[in-house]
C-alpha positions in Angstrom: -29.8 -3.3 3.9 -32.7 -4.9 2.1 -32.9 -8.6 0.9 -32.0 -7.7 -2.6 -28.8 -6.1 -1.5 -28.0 -9.0 0.8 -28.5 -11.4 -2.0 -26.2 -9.4 -4.2 -23.5 -9.5 -1.6 -24.0 -13.3 -1.1 -23.7 -13.8 -4.9 -20.5 -11.7 -5.0 -18.9 -13.7 -2.2 -19.6 -16.9 -4.1 -18.4 -15.7 -7.5 -15.5 -13.3 -7.9 -15.9 -13.1 -11.6 -19.5 -11.7 -11.2 -18.4 -9.0 -8.8 -15.6 -7.8 -11.2 -18.0 -8.1 -14.2 -20.6 -6.0 -12.4 -18.0 -3.5 -11.3 -16.6 -3.2 -14.9 -20.1 -2.8 -16.3 -20.9 -0.1 -13.8 -17.7 1.9 -14.2 -16.7 1.1 -17.8 -19.8 0.5 -19.7 -18.9 -0.2 -23.4 -20.5 3.0 -24.6 -18.0 5.0 -22.4 -15.0 2.7 -22.9 -13.0 3.5 -26.0 -10.8 0.5 -25.4 -13.7 -2.0 -25.8 -15.9 -2.7 -28.8 -19.3 -4.2 -28.5 -18.4 -7.4 -30.2 -15.1 -8.0 -28.4 -14.8 -11.2 -26.3 -15.4 -10.8 -22.6 -12.4 -9.9 -20.5 -10.6 -12.3 -18.3 -10.7 -12.1 -14.5 -7.1 -11.0 -14.5 -7.9 -8.1 -16.8 -10.9 -7.1 -14.7 -8.7 -7.1 -11.6 -6.0 -5.1 -13.4 -8.6 -2.4 -14.4 -10.0 -2.3 -10.8 -6.5 -1.9 -9.4 -5.9 1.1 -11.8 -9.3 2.6 -10.7 -8.4 2.0 -7.1 -4.9 3.6 -7.4 -6.4 6.8 -8.8 -8.6 7.0 -5.7 -6.3 5.5 -3.1 -5.6 8.7 -1.1 -9.3 9.8 -1.0 -10.3 6.3 0.1 -7.6 6.0 2.6 -8.6 9.3 4.1 -12.3 8.5 4.2 -12.1 4.8 5.3 -8.9 4.6 7.4 -8.6 8.1 8.9 -12.2 9.4 9.3 -14.1 6.1 9.7 -11.2 4.4 11.5 -11.5 1.0 9.8 -8.5 -0.6 11.6 -10.2 0.1 15.0 -13.7 -1.1 13.9 -12.9 -4.2 11.8 -12.6 -6.6 14.7 -16.1 -5.6 15.9 -17.8 -7.2 12.8 -19.1 -10.7 12.8 -18.1 -11.5 9.2 -17.1 -10.2 5.8 -20.7 -9.4 4.9 -21.1 -7.1 7.8 -17.8 -5.3 6.9 -19.0 -5.0 3.3 -22.3 -3.4 4.3 -20.7 -1.0 6.8 -17.9 0.2 4.5 -20.4 0.4 1.5 -23.0 2.5 3.4 -20.9 4.4 5.9 -17.9 5.3 3.6 -18.2 4.5 0.0 -21.7 5.9 -0.6 -20.5 9.3 0.7 -17.0 9.2 -0.7 -17.9 8.1 -4.2 -21.5 9.5 -4.5 -22.7 6.3 -6.2 -25.9 4.3 -6.1 -26.0 1.5 -3.5 -25.5 -1.3 -5.9 -22.3 0.2 -7.2 -20.8 0.8 -3.7 -21.7 -2.7 -2.7 -19.7 -4.0 -5.7 -16.7 -1.8 -4.8 -17.0 -2.6 -1.1 -17.0 -6.3 -1.8 -13.9 -6.1 -3.9 -12.1 -4.0 -1.3 -12.9 -6.4 1.5 -12.6 -9.8 -0.2 -9.4 -9.0 -2.1 -7.6 -7.4 0.8 -7.5 -3.8 -0.4 -8.9 -2.4 2.9 -6.4 -4.2 5.1 -3.5 -3.1 2.9 -4.9 0.5 2.6 -5.3 0.9 6.3 -2.3 -1.1 7.4 -0.5 1.9 8.9 -3.6 3.4 10.6 
């Protein structure tokens, strides 16, 4: 992980609005989103979170299989020093392969999954 990526994770951990805005921009850029017009006011954090949850639910089983079953998140999570280490590991070891996305995008998704408790809920029965 280079310094730019580490700085990105640090900024996401300090600002949950930024992480959701970046996720939304990466996955629902206005030119691809028929529900948004270029001059519309920015979305609320609650709306970003709702959209992320919808995105997550569509990929739940694939993510559960990749992260919980194959990578064994529940067994590994206690071995990490902090949230940043978990974000890096999940982003690089699981999400980059499962989602086939650029590193910046997987860091955004990884941060949301870790910080907002999606991973612990996803792998609760593993």
